[in-house]
N, C-alpha and C positions, 0 to 999 in steps of 0.2 A: 504494500500500500504506500509505503514511503517513496518507492520508486515512481509511482504514478504521480504523486504530489510534486516530486522534483521535476518530472517531465512537464507537468502542467505549469509549473512556475516559469520554466524557460520559454514555454509557448506563449505565456501571457506577456512577456517583455522582450520579444525578439528585436523590436526596434531599439530598445535600450542597449542590448548586447551588440547590435550592429553599430550603433553610435559610438560605443566604447571602443570597438575594434577599429573603426574608421578614424577615430581621433588619435590612435596610437601613431607616433611619429614614424616608426619603421613601416607600418602599413601604408601610411600616406606616401612615404618615399617610394615604396614598391608600386603603388598605384600610379604615381606620376611617371615612373619609368615605363610601366605597362602602357600608359596612354601615349607616351612619346613614341613607342614602337608599335602602336596599334596597326598601322598600315602594313608593317612587315609581318605581324602575327596573322593578320587576315590573309595576306598573300601566301604565307606558309601553310595555313590551313586549307586554302583553296588548292594549292599544289598537292598536299597530302590527299585531299579528297579526290582530285583527278587521278593521282597515282593509284589509289585504292579502287577507283572505278575501272581503271584500265588493267588491274591486276590479272584478270583472266587472259587478256590479250598478251601480256608479258609472259605468262605461264605457257600459253600456246606457242609463242615464238621460241621460247627456250626448249620446249618439247620438240618442235620441228627441227631445231638446230641439232639436238641430240640424235634424233632419228637420222638426219642427213649425215652426221658424222659416222654413225654406225654403218650406214649403207656404203659410205665412201671408203671405209677401212675394212677390207676383207682380211681374214686371219693370215693368209699367205703373203699379202703385200703390205699389210698395216704396219708391221714391225719396221721394215726398211724406211717407210715414210717418217715414222717417229724418229728413227735414228738420224735420218737426213735433217729433220727439223732441229734436233738437238745439236747436230754437227754445225749447222748454220748458226744457231744461237751462240754456240761456243766460239765460233770464228768471229762473229759480230762482236762479242764481248772482248775478245783479244784485240780486235781492231779499235774498239772504243777505249781500251786501256793502254793502247800503244803510246810510247813517248812522242812519236811523230804527231799523232792527232792531238794529244794534250798540248804540245808545243804550238800547233796551229790554233787551237782554241784560246790559248793565252796571248797569242799575237794580235796585232791590229788588223789582220787580213779580213776578219769577219766583222769588224767594227762598221756600224751603220754609215759612218762618214766615208770610210774606204769604199764601201759598196756603192755609195752615191757618186763618188768621183769616178769609179770604174764605169758606172752606168752612163755618166755624162761623156766620158771618153768614147765609149762604144757608140753612143748616138752620133757624136761628131764624126767618128770614123765611117759610120754607115752613110751619113748624109754626104760626106766628102767623096766616098766611093761612088755613090749614086750620081753625084755631079760629074765625076770623071767619066763614068760609063755613058752619060748622056752627051758627052762631048762639050760640056759647058766650060772647060778650062782652056786657057790660051797660054801661049809661050811667054815666059817671063824672063827677062834678062837681068843683069846685075843692077841696072838702074831701076828697073821695075821692082826688084827685090828690096832695094833700099827704100823706095817709095812705099812699099807694102809694110815695111817695118814701122812707119809712122802712122799707118791706118788705125783709127780708134777701135775698129772691130778686131784688129789683130793684136793690139796691145795687151788685153787681158790674157790671151793665150801665151804671148811671149813672156809676160811676167810669171805665169804659171810654170812654163818650161824652165826659166832661169831659176826660180825659187826651188823647183823640184831638183834641178841639177846641183844647187848648193847643198840642199838637205841630203841628197843622195851621197854626195861627196863626204859629208859629215858622218853619215851612217857607215860608209866604207872605212873611214878613218877610225871610228869607234870600234868597229869589228876587229 
């Protein structure tokens, strides 16, 4: 009987219990954090709901994959295929661990700026090659070459070539 009275007492004052819990600073802090992330929580719940809704689809796809693998590997030829796969994986790992590849990855060859410069050079070479193949070039003598050196369009390329030559010489000297 005492248990019934106790349950009845909490039923009579649920708003008082709620008010006390909501006025607790820790609870208020947690609620504020929850409200700040409400959009993310709703997105996460929507994603989970969609995932659960498509669960049978995923299971069917996995089942089809297992069936396809079983059919593709017959007992007589399945073993060499797996051995080949492991051999390739081992060789790939050896390649990835090689000092040459590690040195290449540490170098500036794969730097975005290097790739951009090489791309610019390649485009310029292609366009110049196309111009030559179209016959748009004319014979240039020594005076024409001297005049071209002063051309504002040629100046950036000349500055690049001279700067490259200086820095390349420094790289060779440091090596």
